[in-house]
C-alpha positions as CSV (number, residue, x, y, z in Angstrom):
1,M,1.4,-36.5,-6.4
2,D,4.8,-35.1,-7.3
3,A,3.4,-31.5,-7.4
4,V,1.9,-32.0,-3.9
5,R,5.1,-33.4,-2.5
6,T,7.1,-30.5,-4.0
7,R,4.7,-28.0,-2.4
8,V,5.0,-29.7,1.0
9,D,8.8,-29.9,0.7
10,L,9.1,-26.2,-0.2
11,L,6.7,-25.0,2.5
12,G,8.6,-27.1,5.0
13,A,11.9,-25.6,3.8
14,A,10.5,-22.1,4.1
15,A,9.1,-22.7,7.6
16,D,12.5,-24.0,8.7
17,L,14.1,-20.7,7.6
18,V,11.7,-18.4,9.4
19,P,13.8,-18.3,12.6
20,L,16.9,-17.3,10.6
21,L,14.9,-14.6,8.8
22,Q,13.5,-13.3,12.0
23,A,16.9,-13.1,13.6
24,N,18.3,-11.1,10.8
25,A,15.2,-8.9,9.9
26,L,16.3,-5.8,11.9
27,R,19.9,-6.2,10.8
28,A,18.7,-6.4,7.1
29,A,16.7,-3.2,7.6
30,R,19.7,-1.4,9.1
31,E,22.1,-2.5,6.4
32,G,19.7,-1.9,3.6
33,R,20.0,-5.4,2.1
34,V,19.3,-9.0,2.8
35,P,22.5,-10.5,4.3
36,E,24.4,-12.8,2.0
37,D,24.2,-15.7,4.5
38,V,20.4,-15.4,4.4
39,L,20.3,-15.4,0.6
40,A,22.7,-18.4,0.6
41,A,20.3,-20.2,2.9
42,L,17.4,-19.5,0.6
43,R,19.4,-20.7,-2.4
44,E,20.5,-23.9,-0.7
45,A,16.8,-24.6,0.2
46,G,15.8,-24.2,-3.4
47,L,13.6,-21.2,-2.7
48,L,15.2,-19.0,-5.3
49,R,14.5,-21.3,-8.2
50,M,10.8,-22.1,-7.8
51,L,10.1,-20.7,-11.3
52,R,13.3,-21.8,-13.0
53,P,13.0,-24.4,-15.7
54,A,13.4,-28.0,-14.4
55,R,16.3,-28.8,-16.7
56,F,18.3,-26.2,-14.7
57,G,17.3,-27.5,-11.3
58,G,14.1,-25.5,-11.0
59,H,10.8,-26.6,-9.5
60,E,8.3,-25.1,-12.0
61,V,5.7,-24.6,-9.3
62,D,2.2,-23.4,-9.7
63,M,1.1,-20.0,-8.5
64,V,-0.6,-21.3,-5.4
65,T,2.6,-23.0,-4.3
66,K,4.7,-20.0,-5.1
67,S,2.6,-17.7,-3.1
68,A,2.3,-20.0,-0.1
69,V,6.1,-20.4,0.1
70,L,6.8,-16.7,-0.2
71,A,4.2,-15.9,2.4
72,E,5.8,-18.4,4.8
73,L,9.2,-16.6,4.3
74,A,7.5,-13.3,5.0
75,K,6.6,-14.5,8.5
76,G,10.3,-14.1,9.2
77,C,11.0,-10.9,7.1
78,G,8.8,-9.2,4.6
79,A,11.6,-7.5,2.7
80,T,13.5,-10.8,2.3
81,S,10.4,-12.4,1.0
82,W,10.0,-9.5,-1.5
83,V,13.5,-10.0,-2.7
84,A,12.8,-13.7,-3.2
85,V,9.7,-12.7,-5.2
86,I,11.8,-10.7,-7.6
87,H,14.5,-13.3,-8.0
88,N,11.9,-16.0,-8.8
89,D,10.0,-13.7,-11.1
90,A,13.2,-12.9,-13.0
91,D,13.7,-16.6,-13.5
92,F,10.2,-16.9,-14.9
93,L,11.0,-14.1,-17.3
94,L,14.2,-15.8,-18.4
95,G,12.2,-18.9,-19.0
96,R,10.3,-17.0,-21.7
97,L,13.5,-15.6,-23.3
98,P,15.5,-17.5,-26.0
99,D,17.0,-20.8,-24.8
100,H,20.6,-19.6,-25.2
101,L,20.0,-16.8,-22.7
102,Q,18.7,-19.3,-20.2
103,E,21.7,-21.5,-20.7
104,L,24.0,-18.4,-20.2
105,V,22.5,-17.4,-16.9
106,F,21.6,-20.7,-15.4
107,A,25.0,-22.2,-16.2
108,D,25.7,-21.0,-12.7
109,P,23.1,-22.8,-10.5
110,G,23.4,-20.0,-7.9
111,A,22.9,-17.1,-10.3
112,R,20.5,-14.4,-9.1
113,T,18.7,-12.1,-11.5
114,T,16.6,-9.0,-11.2
115,A,14.2,-7.4,-13.8
116,T,12.2,-4.3,-14.3
117,L,9.3,-3.6,-16.7
118,N,9.3,0.0,-17.8
119,P,11.6,0.9,-20.8
120,M,14.2,3.5,-20.0
121,G,16.9,5.1,-22.0
122,T,18.1,3.8,-25.4
123,A,19.9,1.0,-27.1
124,E,21.9,2.5,-30.0
125,R,23.0,0.1,-32.7
126,S,26.7,-0.7,-32.8
127,A,28.8,-3.4,-34.5
128,G,27.7,-6.8,-33.2
129,G,25.1,-5.4,-30.8
130,Y,23.9,-2.3,-29.0
131,V,25.2,0.4,-26.7
132,V,22.7,0.9,-23.8
133,T,22.5,4.1,-21.8
134,A,19.7,4.2,-19.2
135,R,18.7,4.6,-15.5
136,W,16.2,2.1,-14.1
137,P,14.7,2.8,-10.7
138,F,13.3,0.2,-8.2
139,N,15.6,-2.7,-8.8
140,T,14.7,-4.9,-5.9
141,G,17.5,-7.3,-5.0
142,S,20.1,-5.2,-6.8
143,L,22.8,-5.8,-4.2
144,G,24.3,-9.3,-4.7
145,A,22.6,-10.1,-8.0
146,D,24.5,-11.4,-11.0
147,W,22.3,-10.4,-14.0
148,A,19.6,-7.9,-14.8
149,V,16.9,-8.1,-17.5
150,Q,16.4,-4.4,-18.2
151,P,13.9,-2.8,-20.6
152,T,15.0,0.0,-22.9
153,L,14.1,1.5,-26.3
154,R,15.6,0.4,-29.6
155,D,14.6,2.6,-32.5
156,G,11.6,3.6,-30.4
157,E,10.5,0.1,-29.7
158,P,10.7,-1.6,-26.3
159,V,13.3,-4.3,-25.9
160,W,14.8,-6.3,-23.0
161,A,18.5,-6.4,-22.6
162,L,20.3,-9.1,-20.6
163,I,23.2,-7.3,-18.8
164,P,25.6,-8.6,-16.1
165,Y,25.7,-6.5,-13.0
166,S,29.4,-6.2,-13.4
167,D,28.6,-3.8,-16.3
168,L,26.1,-1.7,-14.3
169,V,26.3,0.9,-11.6
170,V,24.1,0.5,-8.6
171,E,23.2,3.9,-7.1
172,D,22.8,4.0,-3.3
173,D,19.4,5.8,-3.4
174,W,17.0,3.4,-1.6
175,D,16.5,5.7,1.4
176,V,13.0,4.8,2.6
177,T,11.1,4.2,5.8
178,G,10.0,0.6,4.9
179,M,11.2,-2.3,2.9
180,R,14.7,-1.0,3.4
181,A,16.2,-4.5,3.1
182,S,14.8,-4.9,-0.4
183,A,17.7,-2.9,-1.8
184,S,15.4,-1.5,-4.5
185,N,18.0,0.9,-5.8
186,T,18.3,2.7,-9.2
187,V,20.6,0.8,-11.6
188,R,22.5,2.7,-14.3
189,A,24.0,1.7,-17.6
190,E,26.6,4.1,-18.9
191,G,27.2,3.3,-22.6
192,V,27.2,-0.5,-21.9
193,F,27.8,-2.7,-24.9
194,V,25.2,-5.6,-25.1
195,P,25.7,-8.3,-27.8
196,E,22.9,-8.5,-30.3
197,D,21.8,-11.9,-29.1
198,R,21.1,-10.6,-25.6
199,V,18.5,-8.1,-26.8
200,V,15.0,-9.2,-27.5
201,P,11.7,-7.4,-28.3
202,Q,9.5,-6.9,-25.3
203,W,6.4,-7.6,-27.4
204,D,7.6,-11.2,-28.1
205,V,7.6,-12.3,-24.4
206,L,4.4,-10.7,-23.2
207,G,0.9,-12.1,-23.1
208,A,1.0,-15.9,-23.7
209,T,3.9,-15.7,-26.2
210,H,7.5,-16.3,-25.6
211,L,10.8,-17.1,-27.4
212,S,11.8,-20.4,-25.7
213,E,11.6,-23.5,-27.9
214,R,12.4,-25.8,-25.0
215,N,9.6,-24.4,-22.9
216,A,7.1,-24.1,-25.8
217,G,4.7,-26.8,-24.4
218,N,5.2,-25.9,-20.7
219,R,2.0,-24.5,-19.2
220,L,3.9,-22.5,-16.6
221,Y,5.7,-20.4,-19.2
222,G,2.4,-19.9,-21.1
223,I,1.0,-17.8,-18.2
224,P,0.9,-14.1,-19.3
225,L,3.8,-12.3,-17.8
226,L,2.0,-9.7,-15.9
227,M,-0.5,-12.2,-14.4
228,Q,2.4,-14.3,-13.1
229,L,4.0,-11.2,-11.6
230,I,0.9,-9.9,-9.9
231,T,0.0,-13.1,-8.2
232,G,3.2,-13.0,-6.2
233,G,2.5,-9.5,-4.9
234,P,0.3,-10.3,-1.9
235,A,2.6,-13.1,-0.6
236,P,4.8,-10.8,1.6
237,F,1.7,-9.1,2.9
238,T,0.2,-12.5,3.9
239,G,3.2,-13.4,6.0
240,M,3.8,-9.9,7.4
241,A,0.2,-9.6,8.5
242,A,0.3,-13.0,10.3
243,T,3.4,-11.9,12.2
244,A,2.1,-8.5,13.0
245,L,-1.2,-9.9,14.3
246,R,0.7,-12.5,16.4
247,L,3.0,-9.9,17.9
248,A,0.1,-7.5,18.6
249,R,-1.7,-10.2,20.6
250,E,1.4,-11.2,22.5
251,Q,2.0,-7.6,23.5
252,L,-1.4,-7.0,25.0
253,G,-0.1,-8.1,28.4
254,D,-1.5,-6.3,31.4
255,K,-0.6,-2.8,30.4
256,P,-3.3,-0.2,31.1
257,I,-4.9,2.1,28.6
258,S,-3.7,5.6,29.5
259,Y,-6.3,8.2,30.6
260,T,-9.0,5.4,31.1
261,A,-10.0,3.2,33.9
262,Y,-8.9,0.1,32.1
263,Q,-5.9,-1.5,33.9
264,S,-5.4,-4.0,31.1
265,R,-5.8,-3.4,27.4
266,R,-7.0,-7.0,27.1
267,D,-10.1,-6.1,29.0
268,A,-11.1,-3.1,27.0
269,P,-14.0,-3.4,24.4
270,I,-12.1,-1.2,22.0
271,T,-9.2,-3.7,22.0
272,H,-11.7,-6.5,21.2
273,H,-13.1,-4.6,18.3
274,Q,-9.7,-3.6,17.0
275,I,-8.1,-7.1,17.2
276,A,-11.2,-8.7,15.7
277,E,-11.4,-6.3,12.8
278,A,-7.7,-6.6,12.0
279,A,-7.9,-10.4,12.1
280,L,-11.0,-10.5,9.8
281,L,-9.4,-8.0,7.4
282,I,-6.3,-10.3,7.2
283,E,-8.4,-13.4,6.8
284,G,-10.4,-11.8,4.0
285,A,-7.2,-10.6,2.3
286,D,-5.7,-14.0,2.5
287,A,-8.7,-15.5,0.7
288,L,-8.6,-12.9,-2.0
289,A,-4.9,-13.4,-2.6
290,H,-5.4,-17.2,-2.8
291,A,-8.3,-16.7,-5.2
292,A,-6.0,-14.7,-7.6
293,S,-3.4,-17.5,-7.6
294,E,-6.0,-20.2,-8.1
295,L,-7.6,-18.3,-11.0
296,I,-4.3,-18.1,-12.8
297,D,-3.5,-21.8,-12.2
298,R,-7.0,-22.8,-13.5
299,C,-6.7,-20.7,-16.6
300,S,-3.1,-21.9,-17.3
301,V,-4.4,-25.5,-17.9
302,D,-5.7,-24.6,-21.4
303,G,-4.4,-21.1,-21.7
304,V,-7.9,-19.6,-22.1
305,Y,-8.7,-16.4,-20.2
306,G,-12.2,-15.0,-20.1
307,P,-12.8,-11.2,-20.7
308,E,-13.0,-10.6,-16.9
309,D,-10.3,-13.0,-15.7
310,K,-7.1,-10.8,-16.0
311,P,-8.8,-7.7,-14.7
312,R,-10.3,-9.8,-11.9
313,V,-6.8,-11.0,-10.8
314,W,-5.7,-7.4,-10.6
315,G,-8.8,-6.5,-8.7
316,L,-8.3,-9.3,-6.2
317,V,-4.7,-8.5,-5.6
318,S,-5.3,-4.7,-5.2
319,F,-8.3,-5.2,-2.8
320,A,-6.3,-7.6,-0.8
321,T,-3.5,-5.0,-0.5
322,R,-6.0,-2.5,0.8
323,Q,-7.3,-4.9,3.4
324,Y,-3.7,-5.8,4.6
325,T,-2.9,-2.1,4.8
326,Q,-6.1,-1.4,6.8
327,A,-5.3,-4.2,9.2
328,A,-1.8,-2.8,9.7
329,D,-3.2,0.7,10.5
330,I,-5.5,-0.9,13.1
331,L,-2.7,-2.8,14.7
332,R,-0.5,0.2,14.8
333,S,-3.3,2.2,16.5
334,M,-3.9,-0.6,19.0
335,A,-0.2,-0.7,19.9
336,G,0.0,3.0,20.6
337,G,3.5,4.4,21.0
338,A,5.0,0.9,20.9
339,G,3.9,0.6,17.3
340,L,6.1,3.5,16.3
341,R,9.2,2.4,18.2
342,S,12.0,1.6,15.8
343,G,14.0,-1.5,16.3
344,T,11.1,-3.8,17.1
345,A,9.7,-6.7,15.0
346,L,6.2,-5.3,15.2
347,S,7.1,-1.8,13.9
348,L,9.2,-3.3,11.1
349,A,6.4,-5.5,9.9
350,L,4.0,-2.5,10.0
351,R,6.4,-0.2,8.2
352,D,7.2,-2.8,5.5
353,T,3.5,-3.4,4.9
354,Q,2.9,0.3,4.4
355,A,5.9,0.6,2.1
356,L,5.0,-2.4,-0.1
357,S,1.4,-1.2,-0.5
358,A,2.7,1.8,-2.4
359,H,4.0,-0.5,-5.2
360,A,2.4,0.7,-8.5
361,A,1.2,-2.8,-9.5
362,M,-0.7,-3.3,-6.3
363,M,-2.2,0.1,-5.6
364,P,-5.9,-0.5,-4.9
365,A,-7.2,2.3,-7.1
366,T,-5.5,0.9,-10.2
367,G,-6.5,-2.7,-9.9
368,M,-10.1,-1.9,-8.9
369,E,-10.5,0.4,-11.8
370,H,-9.3,-2.3,-14.2
371,Y,-11.7,-4.9,-12.7
372,G,-14.6,-2.4,-12.5
373,R,-14.2,-1.5,-16.2
374,A,-14.4,-5.2,-17.0
375,L,-17.6,-5.6,-15.0
376,C,-19.0,-2.7,-16.9
377,G,-18.2,-4.3,-20.2
378,L,-15.3,-1.9,-21.0
379,E,-11.8,-2.5,-22.1
380,P,-9.1,-2.2,-19.4
381,T,-7.0,1.0,-19.3
382,F,-3.7,-0.8,-18.7
383,P,-1.3,-0.4,-21.7
384,P,-1.3,-3.2,-24.3
385,L,2.3,-3.9,-23.2
386,F,1.0,-5.4,-20.0
387,A,-2.0,-7.2,-21.4
């Protein structure tokens, strides 16, 4: 009963914030970051601590709840939802790190953290710790965050280093056509000293293993890291697609289709086919995304995953991504020149959908290959680091 009430409360809080996100979406895209007042509103509503341990004020929600809340936010702004995805995912990662690191970061209830996965640069041994020199691209939420969990190499082995943003340089290099407000900039460490107790082996917090004694019996933090991360991927698509479809329907109006006899697009058979196909693609993608979250929640009960379960999650998410992208293409075509006009909510949703679909973890070819290999009885090709 408590879990159901939490889901309802969080969804209600997200729905209440949609008008604020809508009002600031174009501004956020222009400025290349989520406005601080919007982030503050998300924080006050508890939507940036869904995966934080309960002893630090977190909600410890399941994957279905997490995805539904983030999808609701994306109805207002897809890039803001994606930033919320990353801050929540970073909290999940922290929940798998040693308890003293959780206490360090979560001592500030409003702390925001980012994280990346691919080891860059080096951590050279020094008295009492390590000197880290590296550049990490694609740090979503980099502007306004307090901490970063960054992967690097120590003696050739991958480790994560917990570094305050005050010790890092954020490069202004996120010059893109979509998802501009995500502030997914490159972050640089220039000989930054990191105390020894803030550096942990990556291998120890992947799969179903982690280093937190306080969270040892908690089923949430037993979810394999990559599986948790992947289930959040479709959530911004879900909300953006719902908004794009709604706006496209509202804009049908009585405008004619140029160079035809149709005085209203609403009357044209091509419009009927386009709107129906887009709607059904979105409906199907929503079902696939929900199935991925449900699968992880089901497996997390006893921590047992069948040989096809993890590749299936990746396949579900990647195929959903393809369908959301196809729907966005149809809606853009249906809108004609209006779908290309900058400064409109429809064009922003369509551009952000296309941009997010390029994320390496959600590219259809990758996920479908992993699942297809599993269906053929073969081992997946993703690195053991991400198993």
